[in-house]
NUMI-278521 format. One record per residue (C-alpha): residue in three letters; x, y, z. Coordinates in Angstrom, 2 decimals. Example, Ala and Ser with C-alpha at 12.3 -4.5 7.8 and 13.67 -1.06 7.14 Angstrom:
REM residues 2
+---------+---------+---------+---------+
! residuo !      xx !      yy !      zz !
+---------+---------+---------+---------+
!     Ala !   12.30 !   -4.50 !    7.80 !
!     Ser !   13.67 !   -1.06 !    7.14 !
+---------+---------+---------+---------+
REM end
This chain:
REM residues 152
+---------+---------+---------+---------+
! residuo !      xx !      yy !      zz !
+---------+---------+---------+---------+
!     Unk !  -31.94 !   34.45 !   21.06 !
!     Unk !  -28.46 !   32.87 !   21.48 !
!     Unk !  -26.35 !   32.99 !   18.45 !
!     Unk !  -23.48 !   29.99 !   17.07 !
!     Unk !  -21.35 !   29.43 !   14.08 !
!     Unk !  -20.71 !   25.96 !   13.61 !
!     Unk !  -17.48 !   24.55 !   12.36 !
!     Unk !  -17.20 !   21.60 !    9.87 !
!     Unk !  -15.52 !   19.63 !   12.76 !
!     Unk !  -18.56 !   20.27 !   15.22 !
!     Unk !  -21.20 !   20.39 !   12.66 !
!     Unk !  -19.85 !   16.65 !   11.86 !
!     Unk !  -21.10 !   15.51 !   15.18 !
!     Unk !  -24.58 !   16.40 !   14.66 !
!     Unk !  -24.69 !   13.36 !   11.36 !
!     Unk !  -22.17 !   10.42 !   13.25 !
!     Unk !  -22.34 !    9.20 !   17.11 !
!     Unk !  -19.27 !   10.49 !   18.06 !
!     Unk !  -17.88 !   12.40 !   21.42 !
!     Unk !  -19.66 !   15.80 !   21.75 !
!     Unk !  -22.47 !   14.35 !   19.07 !
!     Unk !  -25.40 !   14.80 !   21.92 !
!     Unk !  -24.40 !   18.99 !   22.61 !
!     Unk !  -24.43 !   19.54 !   18.50 !
!     Unk !  -28.03 !   17.54 !   18.61 !
!     Unk !  -29.14 !   19.97 !   22.12 !
!     Unk !  -28.22 !   22.60 !   20.36 !
!     Unk !  -30.36 !   22.31 !   17.57 !
!     Unk !  -33.46 !   21.24 !   19.21 !
!     Unk !  -35.81 !   23.53 !   17.68 !
!     Unk !  -36.58 !   24.43 !   21.85 !
!     Unk !  -33.86 !   26.24 !   21.71 !
!     Unk !  -34.67 !   28.79 !   19.87 !
!     Unk !  -30.70 !   29.16 !   18.57 !
!     Unk !  -29.63 !   31.16 !   15.35 !
!     Unk !  -26.48 !   29.26 !   13.59 !
!     Unk !  -23.89 !   30.87 !   11.13 !
!     Unk !  -21.95 !   28.60 !    8.92 !
!     Unk !  -19.41 !   29.06 !    5.87 !
!     Unk !  -20.59 !   28.18 !    2.29 !
!     Unk !  -17.77 !   25.42 !    2.60 !
!     Unk !  -19.29 !   23.84 !    5.32 !
!     Unk !  -21.45 !   21.74 !    3.46 !
!     Unk !  -19.05 !   20.26 !    1.44 !
!     Unk !  -16.63 !   19.41 !    3.75 !
!     Unk !  -19.34 !   17.60 !    6.26 !
!     Unk !  -19.93 !   15.45 !    3.51 !
!     Unk !  -16.78 !   15.18 !    2.62 !
!     Unk !  -16.26 !   13.31 !    6.25 !
!     Unk !  -19.61 !   11.67 !    6.18 !
!     Unk !  -18.41 !   10.10 !    2.94 !
!     Unk !  -15.26 !    8.88 !    3.54 !
!     Unk !  -16.18 !    7.41 !    7.11 !
!     Unk !  -19.25 !    5.01 !    5.19 !
!     Unk !  -16.30 !    3.48 !    3.83 !
!     Unk !  -15.93 !    1.46 !    7.27 !
!     Unk !  -20.27 !    1.57 !    7.38 !
!     Unk !  -23.14 !    1.40 !    4.95 !
!     Unk !  -23.63 !    3.72 !    2.28 !
!     Unk !  -27.41 !    3.73 !    2.30 !
!     Unk !  -26.63 !    5.53 !    5.77 !
!     Unk !  -24.23 !    8.20 !    4.11 !
!     Unk !  -26.66 !    8.73 !    1.71 !
!     Unk !  -29.66 !    9.36 !    4.82 !
!     Unk !  -27.27 !   11.81 !    6.11 !
!     Unk !  -26.54 !   13.57 !    3.45 !
!     Unk !  -30.00 !   13.94 !    2.40 !
!     Unk !  -30.25 !   15.14 !    6.15 !
!     Unk !  -26.99 !   17.61 !    6.24 !
!     Unk !  -28.51 !   19.19 !    2.31 !
!     Unk !  -32.04 !   19.66 !    3.99 !
!     Unk !  -30.42 !   21.56 !    7.81 !
!     Unk !  -27.81 !   23.20 !    5.73 !
!     Unk !  -29.91 !   24.87 !    3.61 !
!     Unk !  -33.27 !   25.55 !    5.85 !
!     Unk !  -31.33 !   26.26 !    9.20 !
!     Unk !  -27.78 !   27.75 !    8.04 !
!     Unk !  -26.99 !   31.28 !    7.43 !
!     Unk !  -24.31 !   30.77 !    4.55 !
!     Unk !  -21.43 !   33.04 !    4.98 !
!     Unk !  -19.85 !   33.41 !    1.17 !
!     Unk !  -16.60 !   32.96 !    0.72 !
!     Unk !  -16.47 !   36.21 !   -0.43 !
!     Unk !  -12.67 !   38.00 !   -1.26 !
!     Unk !  -12.68 !   39.71 !    2.25 !
!     Unk !  -13.25 !   36.51 !    4.32 !
!     Unk !  -10.40 !   35.04 !    2.06 !
!     Unk !   -7.77 !   38.27 !    2.51 !
!     Unk !   -8.78 !   37.52 !    5.85 !
!     Unk !   -7.93 !   33.77 !    6.05 !
!     Unk !   -4.69 !   34.93 !    4.80 !
!     Unk !   -4.26 !   36.35 !    7.21 !
!     Unk !   -5.23 !   34.52 !    9.83 !
!     Unk !   -3.06 !   31.64 !    8.68 !
!     Unk !   -0.35 !   34.54 !    8.57 !
!     Unk !   -0.99 !   35.30 !   12.52 !
!     Unk !   -1.99 !   31.61 !   12.84 !
!     Unk !   -0.40 !   28.85 !   10.82 !
!     Unk !   -3.69 !   27.18 !   10.79 !
!     Unk !   -4.91 !   24.98 !    7.72 !
!     Unk !   -6.55 !   26.43 !    4.74 !
!     Unk !   -9.94 !   26.26 !    5.33 !
!     Unk !   -9.55 !   25.90 !    9.56 !
!     Unk !   -8.32 !   29.95 !    7.99 !
!     Unk !  -11.76 !   29.88 !    5.87 !
!     Unk !  -13.47 !   29.62 !    8.60 !
!     Unk !  -12.28 !   31.44 !   11.11 !
!     Unk !  -12.54 !   34.27 !    8.88 !
!     Unk !  -16.10 !   33.41 !    7.58 !
!     Unk !  -16.80 !   33.18 !   11.87 !
!     Unk !  -15.28 !   36.97 !   12.34 !
!     Unk !  -17.22 !   38.06 !    9.12 !
!     Unk !  -20.35 !   36.32 !   11.05 !
!     Unk !  -19.82 !   38.24 !   14.39 !
!     Unk !  -19.06 !   41.69 !   12.64 !
!     Unk !  -22.19 !   41.56 !   11.39 !
!     Unk !  -24.17 !   40.94 !   14.12 !
!     Unk !  -22.04 !   43.56 !   16.66 !
!     Unk !  -23.06 !   46.14 !   13.66 !
!     Unk !  -26.70 !   45.65 !   14.45 !
!     Unk !  -26.27 !   45.85 !   18.02 !
!     Unk !  -27.01 !   41.98 !   18.21 !
!     Unk !  -25.05 !   39.63 !   20.98 !
!     Unk !  -21.72 !   38.67 !   19.69 !
!     Unk !  -22.25 !   34.86 !   18.48 !
!     Unk !  -19.90 !   31.32 !   19.91 !
!     Unk !  -17.80 !   29.82 !   17.49 !
!     Unk !  -18.43 !   25.57 !   18.12 !
!     Unk !  -15.48 !   23.98 !   16.60 !
!     Unk !  -13.47 !   20.84 !   17.97 !
!     Unk !  -10.30 !   21.74 !   16.27 !
!     Unk !   -7.88 !   22.80 !   19.03 !
!     Unk !   -5.51 !   25.42 !   16.63 !
!     Unk !   -8.36 !   26.62 !   15.48 !
!     Unk !   -9.98 !   28.08 !   18.59 !
!     Unk !   -6.68 !   29.07 !   20.28 !
!     Unk !   -6.59 !   31.55 !   17.49 !
!     Unk !  -11.28 !   32.11 !   17.52 !
!     Unk !   -9.52 !   33.19 !   21.48 !
!     Unk !   -6.71 !   35.29 !   20.45 !
!     Unk !   -8.98 !   37.49 !   17.42 !
!     Unk !  -11.91 !   37.85 !   20.28 !
!     Unk !  -14.36 !   35.38 !   19.46 !
!     Unk !  -16.14 !   32.99 !   22.14 !
!     Unk !  -15.74 !   29.33 !   21.64 !
!     Unk !  -17.49 !   25.87 !   22.68 !
!     Unk !  -15.71 !   22.45 !   22.24 !
!     Unk !  -18.50 !   19.76 !   21.93 !
!     Unk !  -15.47 !   17.12 !   22.68 !
!     Unk !  -15.45 !   19.41 !   26.58 !
!     Unk !  -19.00 !   17.45 !   26.78 !
!     Unk !  -20.26 !   14.19 !   26.79 !
+---------+---------+---------+---------+
REM end
């Protein structure tokens, strides 16, 4: 079963129509039988993005999108908690790669999930992210990445 760590810049594409949305929607099709991981903070980041974008659209659509986000986040994703170890590694990643704070947290959580999978002899996960700087750091840290923006 393929495993993915979905970061905020990619997960938001599940709730809005933009470049890369079809790729993300396809990953989440039940028939794909994919396993998903995400940092606990992703729910907040995606909710904030939906609300910000709703300023130009219907607040009713935003409310529906947030309800769907909350439902899917709790039922379809394995959450990586923001433990002391995740935060310490995020600080290291910020220092090494100059990442923004929550990008470093996202990468640290992805690395944590990947190490956990590998320790149980499971396949490595792929980071799904539309953030170029984060993707570059992830590759340098040995993760596979997939950028939804590279897909129609």
